[in-house]
N, C-alpha and C positions, 0 to 999 in steps of 0.2 A: 549138344553144344551147351556149355555153361553160360548162364546169363549174368554171372558175377565173376569178376577176376579173382583168381586164387591168391591167398596171402603167402607169398614166398618169403624165405628167410633172407636176411641182409648180411653180407659178409663184412661190410664196413660198419662204421658207427661206434667203434670203441676207441678209447684213448686212456692211457694211464695218467694218474695224477702226477704233477711235478714233485720231485723229491727234495728240492731246495738245498742241493749240495753246493759246495764251493767254500771260498774264504769267508769267514765271519769277522776276522780282525785283520787289518792291513798293517803294513810296515809303518812304524812310528806311532801306532795307536796304543794307548794304555789299556792293560787288561788286569783282571783280578784272578785270584786263585780259583782254579776249577772251570774257568770260562772256556768255551769251545772256540778254538782258533780256526779249524778247518773241518768241514764235513765232506768225506770223500769215499769213493769205492776204490779199494786197493791203496797203493802208496804213490799217489801223484806228488804229494808233499811228504818229505821225510821229517821225523822228529829230531830236534837238535837239543840245545841246552835249555834246561828248566821247562821242558814240555814232555808229555807222555802220550803215547798212542794207545787208544782203547782197542778192544777186541773188534769193533766194527770199523776200525781205521780212522776214527775221529781223533783229532789232536787237541789236547787240553793243556792249559797253563798250570804249572806247579807252584808258581810264585806270582806276587803282584809285580808288574813291571811293564816294559815296552816291547812290542813285537818288532823283530827284525829278521831279514832273510839273508841267507848266504848260499854258496854253491849255485850261483846263477838263478836264484829265486826258487830253488827246489827244496831247500831245508829251512824250516821255520824254527826260530829261537825266541826266547824271552830274556831281555836284559833286566835283571831285578832292580827295583828302586833301592833296596837295602844291599850294600856291597857285601855284607856278611851273611846273606840269605843262603839257606839250605833248602833243597827240594823236599816236599812232603812225599810220603809214600814211596 
């Protein structure tokens, strides 16, 4: 008979860190060139006018302007401050 209890392994006790995904800029908010609008896995939000989707599916602004959504809130766009603006890259 053991006089001390054995040290068994624990199957619980692990948790992954939060990834901080989601919207970073909301409708009507002013954004600058290159600012991240959405951090996402996959294509929950689609890129629209004056935005670009990165390889990791983050959506970035291509011009200074105001964020707006269309297609029922599924597509994110930027309305440029300058009406003659052209997208970079």
